[in-house]
KELOMAR-291315 format. One record per residue (C-alpha): residue number from 1; residue in three letters; x, y, z. Coordinates in steps of 0.2 Angstrom, whole numbers. Example, Ala and Ser with C-alpha at 12.3 -4.5 7.8 and 13.67 -1.06 7.14 Angstrom:
! residues 2
    i   aa      X      Y      Z
    1  ALA     62    -22     39
    2  SER     68     -5     36
! end
This chain:
! residues 178
    i   aa      X      Y      Z
    1  UNK    711   -307   -484
    2  UNK    707   -323   -475
    3  UNK    715   -329   -459
    4  UNK    724   -343   -468
    5  UNK    732   -330   -479
    6  UNK    741   -322   -464
    7  UNK    754   -327   -452
    8  UNK    748   -330   -435
    9  UNK    749   -316   -422
   10  UNK    763   -325   -413
   11  UNK    773   -327   -429
   12  UNK    770   -308   -433
   13  UNK    775   -303   -416
   14  UNK    791   -314   -416
   15  UNK    796   -308   -433
   16  UNK    795   -290   -429
   17  UNK    803   -291   -412
   18  UNK    818   -302   -419
   19  UNK    819   -290   -434
   20  UNK    820   -275   -422
   21  UNK    833   -283   -411
   22  UNK    844   -289   -425
   23  UNK    844   -271   -432
   24  UNK    848   -264   -414
   25  UNK    862   -277   -412
   26  UNK    870   -274   -429
   27  UNK    869   -255   -426
   28  UNK    877   -257   -409
   29  UNK    890   -268   -416
   30  UNK    894   -256   -430
   31  UNK    896   -241   -417
   32  UNK    905   -250   -403
   33  UNK    919   -258   -414
   34  UNK    925   -240   -419
   35  UNK    925   -233   -401
   36  UNK    940   -231   -390
   37  UNK    940   -242   -375
   38  UNK    929   -233   -362
   39  UNK    916   -238   -349
   40  UNK    903   -234   -363
   41  UNK    911   -246   -375
   42  UNK    911   -260   -362
   43  UNK    892   -256   -358
   44  UNK    888   -257   -377
   45  UNK    897   -273   -378
   46  UNK    886   -280   -364
   47  UNK    870   -273   -372
   48  UNK    876   -281   -389
   49  UNK    878   -298   -380
   50  UNK    862   -297   -371
   51  UNK    853   -293   -387
   52  UNK    862   -308   -396
   53  UNK    857   -320   -382
   54  UNK    839   -313   -383
   55  UNK    838   -315   -402
   56  UNK    845   -333   -400
   57  UNK    831   -337   -388
   58  UNK    817   -329   -398
   59  UNK    823   -337   -414
   60  UNK    822   -354   -406
   61  UNK    804   -350   -401
   62  UNK    801   -343   -418
   63  UNK    807   -359   -426
   64  UNK    797   -370   -415
   65  UNK    782   -359   -419
   66  UNK    785   -360   -437
   67  UNK    786   -379   -436
   68  UNK    770   -380   -427
   69  UNK    760   -368   -437
   70  UNK    758   -368   -456
   71  UNK    764   -353   -465
   72  UNK    752   -345   -478
   73  UNK    754   -352   -496
   74  UNK    763   -342   -508
   75  UNK    751   -332   -520
   76  UNK    746   -342   -535
   77  UNK    755   -329   -547
   78  UNK    772   -332   -540
   79  UNK    783   -343   -551
   80  UNK    791   -359   -544
   81  UNK    808   -350   -546
   82  UNK    801   -336   -535
   83  UNK    794   -348   -522
   84  UNK    810   -358   -521
   85  UNK    820   -342   -520
   86  UNK    809   -336   -505
   87  UNK    810   -353   -497
   88  UNK    829   -354   -498
   89  UNK    831   -336   -492
   90  UNK    820   -339   -477
   91  UNK    829   -355   -473
   92  UNK    846   -346   -474
   93  UNK    839   -331   -464
   94  UNK    835   -344   -450
   95  UNK    852   -352   -451
   96  UNK    860   -335   -449
   97  UNK    849   -330   -435
   98  UNK    856   -344   -426
   99  UNK    874   -343   -433
  100  UNK    877   -325   -429
  101  UNK    873   -325   -411
  102  UNK    882   -342   -408
  103  UNK    898   -336   -417
  104  UNK    898   -320   -406
  105  UNK    896   -331   -391
  106  UNK    910   -343   -396
  107  UNK    921   -327   -400
  108  UNK    917   -320   -383
  109  UNK    921   -337   -374
  110  UNK    938   -338   -385
  111  UNK    942   -321   -380
  112  UNK    940   -325   -361
  113  UNK    926   -314   -358
  114  UNK    910   -319   -349
  115  UNK    892   -316   -355
  116  UNK    882   -310   -340
  117  UNK    865   -310   -347
  118  UNK    856   -294   -342
  119  UNK    869   -292   -328
  120  UNK    860   -305   -319
  121  UNK    868   -322   -322
  122  UNK    883   -328   -331
  123  UNK    881   -340   -346
  124  UNK    892   -355   -346
  125  UNK    908   -354   -357
  126  UNK    906   -367   -370
  127  UNK    925   -366   -375
  128  UNK    940   -361   -365
  129  UNK    949   -345   -368
  130  UNK    959   -348   -384
  131  UNK    969   -333   -392
  132  UNK    973   -344   -407
  133  UNK    955   -345   -413
  134  UNK    948   -329   -406
  135  UNK    953   -319   -421
  136  UNK    945   -332   -433
  137  UNK    929   -332   -423
  138  UNK    928   -313   -423
  139  UNK    930   -313   -442
  140  UNK    917   -327   -444
  141  UNK    905   -317   -433
  142  UNK    908   -301   -444
  143  UNK    906   -311   -460
  144  UNK    890   -319   -455
  145  UNK    883   -302   -449
  146  UNK    887   -295   -466
  147  UNK    879   -310   -475
  148  UNK    863   -308   -464
  149  UNK    863   -289   -468
  150  UNK    863   -293   -487
  151  UNK    849   -306   -485
  152  UNK    839   -294   -474
  153  UNK    840   -281   -487
  154  UNK    835   -293   -501
  155  UNK    821   -299   -490
  156  UNK    815   -281   -488
  157  UNK    817   -277   -506
  158  UNK    807   -292   -511
  159  UNK    793   -287   -499
  160  UNK    793   -269   -506
  161  UNK    793   -276   -524
  162  UNK    777   -286   -519
  163  UNK    769   -271   -511
  164  UNK    773   -258   -524
  165  UNK    776   -267   -540
  166  UNK    766   -283   -539
  167  UNK    753   -275   -528
  168  UNK    748   -292   -522
  169  UNK    746   -288   -504
  170  UNK    759   -301   -499
  171  UNK    767   -289   -486
  172  UNK    751   -288   -476
  173  UNK    753   -306   -472
  174  UNK    767   -301   -459
  175  UNK    760   -284   -454
  176  UNK    754   -281   -437
  177  UNK    735   -278   -435
  178  UNK    721   -284   -445
! end
């Protein structure tokens, strides 16, 4: 496989780092919401927020990298419909990778809680505490998360289809290593 058929090393690293962080944030969010209030639950909320802020920063870097470096072309055997579906899915994933952490941040601000990144510095509150919109922002954050989970599962299913059914090596474009 030629180098122009693979994503850059930076793209691959950012892809997998963001993927792992999103899985961690989703898993932590799933666990912490059902916990009774405790110091552990509050710590999990902090971790969840830290991961969200980190994802937001890394996705901004990822988007910049994506705009500056050309992605490999789709394989010639992919139909135009498959290419459009892949392109729109990637676009929507980018939108959600920004929207999910931002909606969580807005929800946190509306709830009147600070986001103290890594316990080191407090991020500015972009909206004043507002109990009237807090619930709506929480629901939005949850819906966006479930939407992203569905898209991620579709993305994984498509990659596995290419690997095991089409056997076209498409998955290797984003795998670490040579």
